[in-house]
C-alpha positions in Angstrom: 103.9 133.9 98.6 106.6 131.0 99.7 105.8 128.2 98.2 106.4 124.8 100.4 107.9 121.6 98.8 106.7 118.6 100.7 108.3 115.8 99.3 109.3 112.3 101.3 112.6 111.3 99.6 114.3 111.7 96.3 112.0 109.2 94.2 113.0 108.0 90.5 109.8 107.2 88.1 109.6 106.9 84.1 109.0 111.3 84.1 112.7 111.5 84.9 114.0 110.3 82.6 110.7 110.7 79.6 110.2 114.9 80.7 113.6 115.6 79.1 113.6 113.1 76.3 110.0 114.5 75.1 111.6 118.2 75.8 114.4 118.0 73.9 112.5 115.6 71.1 110.6 118.9 70.8 113.1 121.3 69.9 114.9 118.5 67.1 111.5 118.2 65.6 110.8 121.6 65.1 114.1 122.5 63.9 113.9 119.4 61.4 110.1 121.2 60.4 112.4 124.3 59.3 115.0 122.6 57.7 112.6 120.1 56.0 110.2 123.2 54.6 113.2 125.5 54.3 111.0 127.7 56.4 112.2 130.3 59.5 111.0 129.9 62.5 112.9 132.6 64.2 110.7 135.3 63.3 108.7 133.6 66.1 111.0 134.5 68.9 111.5 137.4 71.3 111.4 140.5 69.8 112.5 143.1 73.2 109.5 145.9 73.8 106.6 144.8 70.9 103.4 143.1 71.3 104.5 140.9 68.2 107.5 140.1 69.9 105.4 138.9 73.3 105.0 135.9 71.8 108.4 134.9 71.8 108.0 134.4 75.4 106.6 131.1 74.8 108.2 129.7 71.7 111.4 130.9 71.7 113.1 128.0 74.0 112.0 125.5 71.2 113.4 127.9 68.0 117.2 127.6 67.4 119.2 129.1 64.4 121.3 126.2 63.3 121.8 122.3 64.3 125.1 123.7 66.9 123.2 126.2 68.6 120.2 122.8 69.3 122.4 120.9 69.9 124.4 122.2 72.6 121.1 123.5 74.4 120.2 119.3 74.2 122.8 117.7 76.3 122.9 119.9 79.5 118.2 120.0 79.4 118.4 116.9 79.1 121.0 116.2 82.3 119.3 119.4 83.9 115.6 118.6 83.7 116.6 114.8 84.6 118.1 116.4 87.8 114.8 119.0 88.7 112.9 116.3 88.2 114.2 113.8 90.4 115.7 115.8 93.1 112.6 118.5 93.3 110.1 116.6 92.1 107.3 118.7 93.7 108.1 122.0 91.9 109.6 120.8 88.9 107.1 121.5 86.8 105.9 125.5 88.2 110.1 126.1 87.6 109.6 124.6 84.0 106.8 126.1 82.9 107.2 129.1 84.8 110.8 129.7 84.2 110.2 129.6 80.5 107.6 132.6 80.6 109.1 134.9 83.6 112.9 133.9 82.2 111.1 135.2 78.4 109.6 138.1 80.3 112.6 139.3 81.7 114.3 138.8 78.2 111.2 140.7 76.1 111.9 144.4 78.8 115.5 144.2 78.7 116.9 142.8 75.0 118.2 144.5 72.4 116.1 145.5 69.4 116.9 142.0 67.5 114.7 138.0 67.6 115.7 136.4 71.0 115.7 132.2 70.1 117.0 129.3 72.0 116.6 127.1 75.5 119.7 129.0 77.0 117.9 131.1 78.7 115.7 128.1 80.5 119.5 126.1 81.1 120.4 129.0 82.7 117.1 129.0 85.0 117.6 125.3 85.8 121.3 125.5 86.5 120.6 128.7 88.9 118.1 127.0 90.8 119.3 124.2 91.2 123.3 125.4 92.6 120.8 127.9 94.6 118.2 125.6 95.7 120.5 123.1 97.1 122.7 125.9 99.1 120.1 126.8 100.9 118.6 123.4 102.1 121.6 122.6 103.2 121.3 118.9 103.0 124.6 116.6 102.1 123.2 115.2 98.9 121.7 118.4 97.6 125.4 120.6 98.4 127.0 118.1 97.0 124.5 118.2 93.5 124.9 122.0 93.4 129.0 121.7 93.6 128.5 119.1 90.4 126.8 121.9 89.1 129.3 124.6 89.3 131.7 122.3 88.8 129.8 121.5 84.9 128.5 124.9 84.5 130.7 127.4 86.3 131.6 128.5 83.2 128.7 130.0 81.9 128.5 132.6 84.8 130.5 135.2 82.1 128.0 134.6 79.5 125.4 136.7 81.4 127.3 140.0 81.0 127.5 142.5 77.7 130.1 142.2 74.7 132.0 138.6 76.5 130.7 136.6 73.1 129.2 138.2 69.7 126.2 136.9 68.2 124.6 135.3 71.6 121.9 136.6 73.7 123.3 137.7 77.5 119.9 139.1 78.4 118.0 135.8 77.8 121.0 134.2 79.7 121.2 137.3 82.8 117.3 136.8 82.9 117.6 133.5 83.1 120.1 133.1 86.0 118.0 135.8 88.3 114.8 134.0 88.2 116.3 130.8 89.1 117.4 132.9 92.0 114.7 133.9 92.7 112.7 130.6 92.2 115.9 129.3 94.9 113.9 131.6 97.3 110.5 131.3 96.3 110.1 127.5 97.0 110.8 126.5 100.7 112.4 123.1 101.2 111.0 122.3 104.7 111.4 118.8 104.2 115.5 119.2 103.8 115.9 120.7 107.8 118.3 118.9 109.9 116.4 116.2 112.2 116.0 116.3 115.3 117.9 113.6 117.0 119.5 115.0 120.7 117.0 116.4 123.7 119.3 119.8 123.3 118.0 120.3 119.6 114.4 120.5 121.1 112.5 123.9 120.8 111.4 123.5 124.3 114.4 122.1 126.1 115.1 123.0 129.5 118.7 122.9 130.3 118.0 122.9 134.5 115.8 119.8 133.9 118.5 117.8 132.0 120.5 115.4 134.7 123.8 116.1 132.7 123.8 119.9 132.9 122.9 120.0 136.1 126.9 118.7 136.9 127.8 122.5 135.6 127.6 126.1 137.1 126.2 129.3 135.7 130.0 129.7 134.4 130.6 126.2 132.4 132.5 124.6 135.7 132.2 121.3 136.1 130.6 120.5 139.6 130.3 117.6 141.4 126.8 116.8 142.4 125.9 115.1 145.8 125.5 111.8 145.9 122.1 110.7 146.6 121.7 109.1 150.6 122.7 105.6 150.8 119.5 104.0 152.9 120.0 101.2 155.4 118.6 98.1 155.0 118.6 95.0 156.6 119.0 91.6 155.1 117.7 88.7 157.3 117.1 84.8 155.8 113.6 85.9 155.3 114.4 89.0 153.4 114.4 88.3 149.8 112.8 88.8 146.3 112.2 85.9 145.0 109.0 84.1 146.3 109.7 81.0 147.6 106.8 78.2 147.4 107.1 75.5 150.2 105.6 72.2 149.5 104.4 69.1 152.1 104.4 65.5 150.6 102.7 63.3 152.8 105.4 60.7 154.1 105.0 57.1 152.9 104.2 54.5 155.7 106.9 52.0 156.0 105.9 48.2 155.3 
């Protein structure tokens, strides 16, 4: 099944700012609760291939090990969620919700036997989706956006491989990256197709009926078309295009 994005233009609204702020605020509130009440919510993360670990599919993006971990995820989320909502409004909610779920399930399937926490999997979903979708649409603004994503987050690609850095969930990164790529294929952006500006771009264009194309033969060589026959028209005093009106006035009598 293919989902189609239908939107008139890039629209700015309060949700472009509100979504990132509220989402990141939720992460910080959860972390504050952990610190304030001295509890460890890490046990609610993804524990691969266990039934109890499935709850982490939903909860793990809201859990972080320390403030550095939380800060490193907060900045990209603020930017990427705003970009997602602005440029891909119609599918932004699906990408966000299903991105959390599917990347979490991917981590649950391939992850090591340890608790996996953090929103980095979602960040990889967003980076992957925004990059690949922009390239696929061929819309100049979205292609430029893809290049910006590469410049800002291109180095993240190394962290989808094992043993690059200890203590990170490369499985969650890989699951998020693959999920974002699949979403870019799943959601089709028909609105960004190049508009038809010329007659020869239309699907029903017939070159045989085009006045310009008649100047070329079957081998593509330019040929002069015969001049149309000139009609001989005899011009006389009474052969005029304009209407002439005559007005007769009676002659004044001389006294």
